[in-house]
C-alpha positions, 0 to 999 in steps of 0.5 A: 261513962265519965261525967264532964264537969261544966262551970259557967260564968255569968255571961255564958249562963245568960246566953244559954238561958236566952237560947232556951227562951228565944222563939227564933232559936232553932230547936236543936240549939235550944235543946243543947243549951238546956243540956248545958244548963242542967249539967252546970246545975250538977244533975246526972246525965241520965236525969238530963237525958230524961228531962230533954228527951235524949240519950245519955251518950248525947248529953255527954257528947255536948257537954264534952264539946262545950267544955272543950270549945265553948259555944263554938262546940254547940254548933254542928261540925262542917259537912253535916246535914243535907247536901244542897240540891241546887247546883252551884252554877244554877245558884250563881246564875239565879243571883247574878242575872236577876238584875239583867233580864233579857230585853224580850222579858222585861223582868224575871219571873220565878218560872222564866228564871227557873227555865233559864237556870234549869231548876224548879220555880220553887228553888228560884223562889227560895233563893230570892227569898233567902237573899231578899230579892224582889224583882216583881216590885218596883218603887218610884222615886225622883231626886231633886236637881234644885241647886238650893235643895238643902236650904229649902229643905231645912226651911220647910222642915224647920216649920214642922219641927219648931213652928213659930209662935203667934203664927199659922203654918199652912200646908197648901196645894191644889188637887187638880183634875178631880174627875167626875166618873160615873160607872156605866152600870150599877154594881152589886153592893157588898153582901154576905157571900159576894164582894162589892162590884163595879164596872171597869169603864165609866162616863166622864162628866168633867173635872174640878180643882180642890184648893186646900190649906192644912193647918199643921198644928190643928189638922183643920182645913181651909178649902175651896173648889174651883172649875179651873186652876189658874193664878186667879183661883189661887189668888181668890184662895189666898184672900179666903185664907186672909178672911178666915184667919185671925188678923194678928197671926202671921201666915206661913204658907208651904207651897210648891213651885207651880207657876200660879204661886209666883204670878206677878199679880200674886206677888203684888198681893203678897207684898200688900199683905206682909203677914203672909210668908211663902216657903217653897218646897224644892223642885220635885219634892212635893213629898215635903208638903203634908197636905199631899198626905191629906190629898191621898184620903180625898183620892180614896174617897173619890175613887170609891164613888160614882158621880153623874156630874161635877156638881155631885162630885163637888157635893161629895167632897164638901161633905167629906171636908166638913166631916174631916173638920169636925174630927180633924186629924193632924199629920205630925212630921217625925222623920229626922232631917239628917237621916233624910239627907243621908238617904238622898245622898246614898241614892245620888251616889248609887246613880252616879256610880255607873257614870263614874266607872264608865268615865274611868274606863 
């Protein structure tokens, strides 16, 4: 059997070596790359076959294909391999109707889609996985309709990316409706052989509001707990911030558009204290305020407990806050503003597309 000469340039040799090492390359493609590399070294076909575990005929076949067609010759010819077992019509139905479930269903499951398409649930699951379709998941979102969205957006982002000198940047908000929930029966603690248990129902003993100001640069918190959530409590919290911060520092507060933040008495107090500067997040954009990330940690701590009274809940939160300030954790803003705006614009384009098509029709 005549030997097919193999001569590789630098780029071809680099790609073949990559295929022999990459874990994501199919075994058959890795084997064919090894054959070509060994042939380029001048080894005999018998030796190559023994090294990779194939016959001399196989070695000659792939060497000839590569010599004639290059990398295209290392791919299987069309029509080879196992024929698809799922009918084309069923595949089309699975992929095209997944976004249009019947009104009585709400959303498709693998079993309901399999029954409608006449194929197995496993086949539906494979088709969805291959096309990255996840009808069982829902992601919440809300696009701001604030006419000054971009202006407010860059105002807040600017404080994160380039904090002013001789100033404090405080991310402020209220976590209202912190409920003191007591489980109706004691549960089993976590132990060997069994998981922690708790009752599904509870007794509600009241609520409280946590006011928090997160120091962006240090991660420390100024907090207070109140029974109500009114402008009086917010004003008292501002006075506490004023007392507990250095008088020679400007205070930049990032807050949302809640009515208590814009009350006439609050505005009058802010005018009398010019070192306080308010920065409002756009409407429906509380995700811009990093204190919301801290509130998630507070929520996790509250959810893990059982509280017989509001006082017991307050003591637990106070202990948690003290430990947090002893070991402050800073949240650093790393997302690029331009990329966020592009994502928001893409979402708006998608939302407006059906309206555009209907109006055009």
